C-alpha positions in Angstrom: -79.1 13.9 -43.6 -81.5 15.6 -41.1 -85.2 14.7 -42.1 -87.0 17.8 -41.2 -89.6 18.0 -44.0 -92.4 15.7 -45.4 -90.7 15.5 -48.7 -87.4 14.2 -47.1 -89.3 11.9 -44.9 -91.0 10.2 -48.0 -87.8 9.9 -49.8 -86.1 8.2 -46.9 -89.1 5.7 -46.6 -88.7 4.9 -50.3 -84.9 4.3 -49.8 -85.3 2.3 -46.8 -88.0 0.2 -48.4 -85.5 -0.9 -51.1 -82.7 -1.6 -48.6 -82.0 -5.2 -47.5 -79.9 -4.2 -44.5 -80.8 -1.4 -42.3 -78.9 0.1 -39.2 -81.1 1.7 -36.7 -80.0 3.7 -33.5 -82.0 5.8 -31.1 -81.2 9.0 -29.1 -83.0 9.7 -25.8 -83.4 12.1 -23.1 -81.8 9.5 -20.7 -80.5 6.1 -20.1 -82.4 4.8 -17.0 -85.6 2.9 -17.0 -87.6 6.2 -16.1 -85.9 8.4 -18.5 -85.2 6.9 -22.0 -87.8 8.6 -23.9 -87.3 8.9 -27.6 -85.5 12.2 -29.0 -84.8 10.9 -32.4 -84.2 7.8 -34.7 -81.4 7.4 -37.1 -81.3 5.0 -40.1 -78.4 4.0 -42.1 -77.9 1.6 -45.0 -74.9 0.0 -46.8 -73.3 1.5 -49.9 -75.7 1.9 -52.8 -74.7 2.6 -56.3 -77.3 5.2 -56.6 -76.6 6.9 -53.2 -73.6 8.2 -51.4 -71.4 5.7 -49.2 -73.3 4.6 -46.1 -76.2 7.1 -46.3 -78.1 8.0 -43.2 -81.4 9.8 -42.1 -82.0 11.4 -38.7 -85.5 11.8 -37.7 -86.1 14.3 -34.9 -89.3 13.6 -32.8 -88.6 14.7 -29.2 -86.2 17.6 -29.2 -87.3 20.6 -27.1 -87.9 23.9 -28.9 -84.7 26.0 -29.4 -83.9 29.4 -28.0 -86.1 31.0 -30.6 -89.1 28.9 -30.0 -88.7 27.0 -33.1 -89.8 23.4 -33.2 -88.1 21.2 -35.7 -89.5 17.9 -34.8 -91.4 15.6 -37.0 -95.0 14.8 -35.9 -95.2 12.0 -33.6 -97.9 10.4 -35.6 -95.6 9.9 -38.4 -93.8 7.1 -36.3 -96.6 4.9 -37.6 -95.3 5.3 -41.1 -92.2 3.6 -40.1 -94.0 0.3 -39.0 -94.0 -1.3 -42.4 -90.2 -1.5 -42.3 -90.1 -3.3 -38.9 -92.8 -5.7 -39.9 -91.0 -6.6 -43.2 -89.5 -10.0 -42.7 -87.1 -9.6 -45.5 -85.2 -6.8 -43.8 -82.2 -7.4 -41.7 -81.6 -5.0 -39.0 -78.3 -4.1 -37.4 -77.9 -2.4 -34.1 -75.2 -1.7 -31.3 -76.6 -2.6 -27.8 -79.9 -3.7 -29.4 -81.4 -4.4 -26.0 -81.6 -0.8 -25.2 -82.8 0.5 -28.5 -85.4 -2.1 -28.7 -86.7 -0.9 -25.4 -86.8 2.9 -26.6 -88.6 2.0 -29.9 -91.2 -0.2 -28.1 -92.0 2.4 -25.7 -92.5 4.9 -28.5 -95.0 2.5 -30.1 -93.1 0.8 -32.7 -93.0 -2.9 -33.3 -89.9 -4.9 -32.7 -88.5 -6.2 -36.0 -90.0 -9.4 -37.4 -86.9 -10.0 -39.5 -83.5 -11.2 -38.5 -81.3 -8.6 -36.5 -77.7 -8.5 -35.4 -76.0 -6.6 -32.6 -72.4 -5.7 -33.3 -71.5 -5.4 -29.7 -72.5 -8.9 -29.1 -71.0 -10.2 -32.4 -67.7 -8.7 -31.5 -67.9 -10.4 -28.1 -68.7 -13.7 -29.6 -65.9 -13.4 -32.0 -63.3 -12.2 -29.5 -64.4 -11.9 -25.9 -60.9 -10.5 -24.9 -61.3 -6.9 -26.3 -61.9 -5.3 -22.9 -64.3 -2.7 -24.3 -67.3 -3.1 -26.6 -68.5 0.5 -27.0 -69.4 1.7 -30.4 -66.9 4.5 -30.4 -64.1 2.3 -29.0 -64.7 -0.6 -31.6 -64.7 2.1 -34.2 -61.3 3.7 -33.2 -59.7 0.3 -32.7 -60.9 -1.4 -35.8 -61.7 1.5 -38.3 -59.4 4.2 -37.1 -62.5 6.3 -36.5 -62.3 9.6 -34.4 -65.9 10.3 -33.9 -65.1 9.9 -30.0 -63.9 13.5 -30.3 -67.2 14.6 -31.8 -69.0 12.7 -28.9 -67.0 14.8 -26.4 -67.8 18.0 -28.0 -71.5 17.1 -28.1 -71.3 16.2 -24.3 -70.0 19.7 -23.7 -72.8 21.2 -25.6 -75.2 19.1 -23.7 -73.8 20.1 -20.5 -74.0 23.6 -21.3 -77.7 23.3 -22.3 -78.7 21.2 -19.2 -81.4 18.5 -19.7 -81.2 14.8 -18.9 -80.2 13.6 -22.3 -80.0 15.0 -25.7 -83.5 16.7 -26.0 -82.1 20.1 -25.8 -79.4 19.6 -28.5 -80.6 21.2 -31.7 -81.7 18.4 -34.4 -79.0 20.1 -36.8 -76.2 19.2 -34.3 -77.6 15.9 -33.2 -78.2 14.6 -36.8 -74.4 14.8 -37.4 -73.6 12.9 -34.3 -76.4 10.3 -34.8 -75.5 9.8 -38.5 -71.9 9.0 -37.6 -73.2 6.3 -35.1 -75.4 4.6 -37.8 -72.5 4.6 -40.2 -70.2 3.1 -37.7 -72.6 0.4 -36.9 -73.0 -0.8 -40.6 -69.2 -0.6 -41.2 -68.5 -2.6 -37.9 -71.1 -5.0 -39.0 -69.5 -5.6 -42.4 -66.1 -6.0 -40.7 -67.1 -8.4 -37.8 -69.2 -10.5 -40.3 -66.0 -11.1 -42.3 -63.9 -11.7 -39.2 -66.4 -14.4 -38.0 -66.3 -16.0 -41.4 -62.7 -16.6 -41.0 -62.9 -17.8 -37.4 -63.2 -21.0 -35.5 -66.9 -20.4 -35.0 -67.8 -19.7 -38.6 -69.7 -23.1 -39.1 -71.7 -22.6 -36.0 -72.2 -18.9 -36.0 -75.7 -18.6 -37.3 -77.0 -21.2 -34.8 -75.1 -19.5 -32.1 -76.5 -16.2 -33.2 -80.2 -17.6 -33.2 -79.4 -18.3 -29.4 -78.1 -15.0 -28.8 -81.0 -13.2 -30.4 -83.5 -15.1 -28.2 -81.3 -14.6 -25.1 -81.1 -10.8 -25.7 -84.9 -10.5 -26.0 -85.4 -12.7 -22.8 -83.1 -10.6 -20.8 -84.9 -7.4 -22.0 -88.1 -8.8 -20.7 -86.6 -9.7 -17.3 -85.1 -6.3 -17.0 -88.3 -4.6 -17.8 -90.4 -6.6 -15.4 -87.8 -5.9 -12.6 -88.0 -6.6 -8.8 -90.3 -4.8 -6.3 -88.2 -3.5 -3.3 -89.3 -2.7 0.1 -87.8 0.9 0.2 -89.0 1.7 3.7 -87.5 -1.5 5.2 -84.3 -0.6 3.3 -84.2 2.9 4.9 -84.6 1.3 8.3 -81.8 -1.2 7.8 -79.5 1.6 6.5 -80.1 3.7 9.5 -79.4 0.6 11.7 -76.1 -0.2 9.9 -74.9 3.3 9.9 -75.6 3.5 13.6 -73.8 0.4 14.2 -70.7 1.7 12.3 -70.6 4.8 14.4 -70.5 2.6 17.5 -67.7 0.5 16.1 -65.8 3.6 15.1 -66.0 5.0 18.5 -64.9 1.8 20.0 -62.0 1.4 17.7 -61.1 5.3 18.1 -60.5 5.7 14.3 -62.3 5.3 11.0 -61.5 1.8 9.6 -62.1 3.0 6.0 -59.0 5.2 6.1 -56.2 2.9 4.9 -53.3 4.9 6.3 -54.9 4.9 9.9 -56.0 1.3 9.7 -52.4 0.3 8.6 -51.1 2.2 11.6 -53.4 0.5 14.0 -52.7 -3.0 12.5 -49.0 -3.1 12.1 -47.8 -0.2 14.3 -45.7 -1.2 17.2 -47.5 -1.6 20.6 -48.9 0.0 22.5 -50.0 2.4 19.6 -50.5 -0.4 17.2 -51.3 -4.2 17.3 -47.9 -5.1 16.0 -48.9 -7.5 13.3 -46.7 -8.3 10.5 -47.8 -6.8 7.1 -48.8 -9.2 4.3 -47.7 -8.6 0.6 -47.3 -5.0 -0.5 -49.4 -3.5 -3.2 -48.8 -0.4 -5.6 -47.1 2.6 -4.1 -49.1 5.7 -3.3 -48.7 9.1 -1.6 -49.6 7.5 1.6 -47.6 4.3 1.1 -44.6 5.2 -1.0 -43.3 1.6 -0.6 -46.6 0.0 -1.3 -49.8 -0.2 0.5 -50.0 -3.5 2.8 -52.6 -6.1 2.0 -55.8 -5.3 4.3 -58.4 -7.1 2.5 -61.0 -9.5 4.2 -59.1 -12.6 3.4 -55.9 -11.2 5.0 -57.6 -9.7 8.1 -59.5 -13.0 8.8 -55.9 -14.6 9.5 -55.4 -12.0 12.2 -56.7 -13.0 15.9 -57.7 -9.8 17.7 -61.1 -8.3 18.9 -60.3 -5.1 17.0 -59.9 -7.0 13.8 -63.5 -8.6 14.2 -64.8 -5.0 14.7 -63.0 -3.8 11.6 -64.6 -6.6 9.5 -68.0 -6.0 11.1 -67.6 -2.3 10.2 -66.8 -3.1 6.6 -69.7 -5.5 6.4 -72.2 -2.9 7.4 -70.6 -0.3 5.2 -70.9 -2.4 2.2 -74.5 -3.5 2.9 -75.7 0.1 3.6 -73.9 1.5 0.5 -74.6 -1.1 -2.1 -78.1 -2.4 -1.0 -79.8 -0.5 1.8 -79.1 3.1 0.3 -78.1 1.8 -3.2 -81.1 0.1 -4.4 -83.7 2.7 -3.2 -81.7 5.2 -5.2 -82.2 3.2 -8.3 -85.8 2.1 -8.1 -88.4 3.5 -10.6 -91.5 5.5 -9.6 -93.2 2.2 -8.5 -90.2 1.0 -6.3 -89.3 -1.6 -8.8 -85.6 -2.2 -9.4 -84.3 -2.7 -13.0 -80.8 -4.0 -13.7 -79.0 -4.0 -17.0 -77.7 -7.5 -17.9 -74.5 -7.6 -19.9 -74.1 -10.7 -22.1 -70.8 -9.2 -23.2 -69.6 -8.4 -19.5 -67.4 -11.5 -19.0 -64.9 -13.6 -20.9 -66.6 -17.0 -20.0 -70.0 -15.9 -21.2 -71.5 -15.7 -17.8 -73.9 -12.9 -17.1 -72.8 -9.8 -15.4 -75.1 -7.0 -14.6 -74.9 -3.2 -13.4 -76.9 -0.4 -12.0 -77.3 -2.3 -9.8 -75.1 -5.4 -9.9 -77.3 -8.3 -9.0 -74.7 -10.9 -9.1 -73.5 -10.0 -5.8 -76.7 -10.5 -3.7 -75.6 -12.3 -0.6 -77.4 -15.4 0.5 -79.9 -15.6 3.6 -78.2 -15.9 7.0 -75.2 -13.8 6.4 -77.4 -10.7 5.4 -80.9 -9.2 5.5 -80.6 -7.9 1.8 -83.0 -10.5 0.5 -85.6 -9.4 3.0 -86.0 -6.3 0.8 -87.6 -8.2 -1.9 -91.3 -8.3 -2.4 -93.6 -10.0 -4.6 -96.1 -8.1 -6.6 -99.9 -8.4 -5.6 -101.2 -12.0 -6.7 -97.7 -13.4 -6.8 -95.0 -15.1 -4.6 -91.5 -14.5 -5.4 -89.4 -17.9 -5.7 -85.8 -18.8 -6.3 -85.0 -21.7 -8.6 -81.4 -22.6 -8.1 -79.3 -25.3 -9.9 -77.6 -27.7 -7.5 -73.9 -27.8 -8.3 -74.3 -27.2 -11.9 -70.6 -26.6 -12.7 -69.6 -29.6 -10.8 -71.9 -31.8 -12.7 -71.0 -30.4 -15.9 -67.2 -31.0 -15.0 -68.0 -34.6 -14.3 -69.6 -34.9 -17.7 -66.7 -33.2 -19.4 -64.3 -35.3 -17.7 -66.4 -38.6 -18.1 -65.2 -39.4 -14.6 -66.8 -42.5 -13.6 -66.5 -42.1 -9.9 -68.0 -38.5 -10.0 -70.6 -39.4 -12.5 -71.8 -42.5 -10.4 -72.0 -40.3 -7.4 -74.3 -38.0 -9.1 -76.5 -40.6 -10.7 -76.9 -42.5 -7.4 -77.9 -39.1 -5.8 -75.0 -39.1 -3.5 -73.4 -36.3 -1.6 -70.4 -35.4 -3.8 -69.0 -33.3 -0.9 -69.1 -36.3 1.3 -67.6 -38.6 -1.3 -64.7 -36.4 -1.7 -64.4 -35.9 2.1 -64.4 -39.5 2.8 -61.8 -40.1 0.1 -59.5 -37.4 1.3 -60.2 -37.9 5.1 -61.4 -34.4 5.7 -64.7 -33.0 6.9 -67.5 -32.5 4.5 -67.2 -28.8 4.7 -63.6 -29.0 3.7 -64.6 -31.5 0.9 -67.1 -29.0 -0.4 -64.4 -26.2 -0.3 -61.9 -28.5 -1.8 -64.3 -29.6 -4.7 -64.9 -26.0 -5.8 -61.1 -25.2 -5.2 -60.2 -27.9 -7.9 -63.0 -27.1 -10.1 -61.5 -23.6 -10.5 -57.9 -24.7 -10.8 -56.8 -23.9 -7.2 -53.1 -24.9 -6.6 -51.2 -25.9 -3.6 -51.0 -22.4 -2.1 -54.7 -22.0 -2.6 -55.4 -25.3 -0.7 -53.1 -24.2 2.2 -54.9 -21.0 2.6 -58.5 -22.3 2.3 -58.1 -25.4 4.5 -55.4 -24.1 6.9 -53.0 -26.9 6.2 -49.2 -27.3 5.4 -47.8 -27.5 1.9 -46.9 -31.1 2.3 -50.5 -31.9 3.4 -52.0 -29.8 0.5 -49.9 -31.7 -1.9 -51.2 -35.0 -0.3 -54.6 -34.0 -0.7 -54.2 -33.0 -4.3 -52.6 -36.4 -5.2 -55.5 -38.2 -3.4 -58.1 -36.0 -5.4 -56.5 -37.0 -8.6 -56.6 -40.7 -7.7 -60.3 -40.4 -6.7 -61.3 -38.6 -9.8 -58.9 -39.5 -12.5 -61.3 -38.4 -15.4 -61.4 -34.9 -14.0 -57.4 -34.5 -14.0 -57.4 -35.9 -17.6 -60.1 -33.6 -18.9 -58.2 -30.4 -17.5 -55.0 -31.7 -19.1 -56.7 -32.1 -22.5 -58.5 -28.8 -22.0 -55.0 -27.2 -21.5 -53.6 -28.9 -24.5 -56.5 -27.7 -26.7 -56.0 -24.2 -25.5 -52.2 -24.4 -26.4 -53.0 -25.9 -29.6 -56.0 -24.0 -30.9 -55.7 -20.9 -28.5 -59.5 -21.7 -27.6 -61.6 -24.4 -25.9 -65.2 -25.3 -26.8 -68.2 -25.4 -24.8 -70.8 -27.9 -25.2 -73.0 -25.5 -27.2 -70.2 -24.8 -29.8 -69.4 -21.4 -28.4 -65.7 -20.8 -27.7 -63.6 -19.4 -25.0 -60.4 -17.9 -26.7 -57.0 -17.2 -24.9 -54.6 -14.5 -25.5 -51.6 -15.4 -23.4 -50.0 -18.8 -22.5 -50.5 -18.1 -18.7 -54.3 -18.5 -19.4 -54.0 -22.1 -20.8 -54.2 -23.6 -17.5 -57.7 -22.0 -17.0 -59.2 -23.6 -20.1 -61.1 -26.4 -18.2 -62.5 -23.8 -15.8 -63.4 -21.6 -18.6 -65.4 -24.5 -20.5 -67.2 -25.5 -17.3 -68.2 -22.0 -16.2 -69.0 -20.9 -19.8 -71.0 -24.3 -20.3 -73.0 -23.5 -17.2 -73.9 -20.1 -18.4 -75.0 -21.7 -21.7 -77.3 -24.0 -19.6 -79.0 -21.0 -18.0 -79.3 -19.3 -21.3 -81.1 -22.3 -22.9 -83.4 -22.7 -19.8 -84.2 -19.0 -19.7 -85.3 -18.9 -23.5 -87.2 -22.2 -23.1 -89.2 -20.9 -20.2 -90.1 -17.8 -21.8 -90.6 -18.6 -25.4 -91.4 -22.4 -25.7 -93.4 -23.1 -22.5 -97.0 -21.8 -22.9 -98.0 -23.3 -19.7 -95.8 -20.9 -17.8 -97.7 -18.1 -16.3 -95.1 -16.4 -14.0 -92.4 -13.7 -14.6 -88.7 -14.1 -14.2 -87.4 -11.0 -12.6 -83.8 -11.7 -12.0 -80.9 -14.2 -12.6 -78.1 -14.5 -10.2 -75.4 -16.9 -11.3 -77.0 -20.4 -11.4 -80.6 -19.4 -10.2 -83.7 -17.6 -11.4 -85.9 -15.4 -9.4 -89.6 -15.9 -10.5 -92.9 -14.5 -9.6 -95.2 -17.3 -9.6 -99.3 -16.8 -9.4 -100.3 -17.5 -5.8 -103.3 -19.4 -6.8 -101.1 -22.2 -8.6 -97.8 -22.2 -7.0 -97.3 -26.0 -7.0 -98.1 -26.3 -10.6 -96.0 -23.4 -11.8 -93.2 -24.4 -9.6 -93.2 -27.8 -11.4 -93.3 -26.1 -14.7 -90.1 -24.2 -14.0 -88.2 -27.0 -12.4 -89.1 -29.4 -15.3 -87.8 -26.9 -17.8 -84.6 -26.0 -16.0 -83.8 -29.8 -15.5 -83.4 -30.4 -19.3 -79.7 -31.1 -18.9 -80.4 -34.4 -17.2 -81.4 -35.9 -20.5 -78.7 -34.3 -22.5 -75.8 -35.0 -20.2 -76.9 -38.3 -18.6 -76.7 -37.4 -15.0 -79.3 -35.4 -12.9 -79.2 -31.7 -12.9 -81.6 -31.0 -10.0 -83.1 -27.6 -9.3 -83.9 -26.5 -5.8 -86.9 -24.3 -5.2 -87.6 -21.9 -2.2 -89.9 -19.0 -1.6 -88.1 -15.5 -1.2 -91.2 -13.4 -0.7 
């Protein structure tokens, strides 16, 4: 129903006031941080004996006047009449991608719900992380045979013809139909996934897991909104320097290295026109490569010894840095040069965070890149990075209860050197080998990473198993658990599910990576919600580290606060989980 009169608005408030479960969704004039102003709010409820099935109400607030100058918006001041609903602790709220809608509602002046809320997007991911997509329309089509994606396509065509950044130019009458369907879908999907979870292997722990998920979503929303201050002028200078160097390299090579066909001719063509290298494995056929494009990724190119190959790799390096960071970040900052990413709890199968627009999980470390030099601290703050040291290796040692590895960590030893001494290799190779085995690397992986023969790789693998027998046993048990239960538990009770037998061998790795992600989740929520002495701001998360703005007048004390919070796994798992701290800006 389109709510376009005071009488309809009052009747809506009465019916929502009686409802126990309410779905809410927002329509906006954009999706980026600077362009997500409220256009309208839609509410929906479950079936009611006195109402039609899944009744909905669409309230227009920010539509532009139509061609005839008519304005069908409700007065902005009526938003305050909705506050009592959000402040009612007895209400249960249902949303899809709650993090986004909470931002829009908050910026419009409405309070966040004080009662319990559920996010159907995250619930489906918690139930089954193998669905590939978690969009509202896609889930509706898959599980409810709903075809509202067709309506969305029609609406987008109308939107395109009318112009505008978002849906502000769509007439309320048209948007009401679309928005109402979203609210109905959200309620229906909630009822469905709630039943799925009740019959699943996480049924007994779901409510406790969901309490953590609610906190995590809100914590990430705060991190996103704070964002990171970027040195745009420096980025522009670095971009110009990178592009200039690319031109120099292209002139030296005599061709554009980003053109696959020309690159392949140079690498694999017969001398003197080409370098005469033997192609690696062939990929998918294409118009340029009917028999398949030869492998030309960085890993393959690094095995070729020629000055031109070094130039090609350098060219790619500068191209990536300029595109993704030096030009990419300034294109995404807000009006204050602050970068806001979008964290996706549902973005990976093992519960590790992913992020987009921009992807903040691929920021290179110092030394190999100048990217981190673009980071600035706000006035009155310093920007610091707090990084877990070998969190996944330590967790693997705990899962495996491997005495040798556990003792090495308890005694503060260098686990990479311990491995190197046991296997008779260098420390760097020991480090490479440790992480290779943590992630299930086989003989071929060892050969490639360490540059050894297959026979030598097998000897190293056998020596590693003798050195850390508990780790090998834990991996076997995890594989067996995956085969039997089609899932493997993490320490928190969350599970990683498997669809195909070929995935079972990855069960231990999934438990370790997912368990590490759960450690970061607890640390972030504890820091933001249960540590009143913390006076800084978390502005980003990158895999095993937090980027934190600390007040410059109490750096030492606040750094200790952060480290003390993050090192909580030491008490739970019985070995040190140290955190390294360093200043970024």
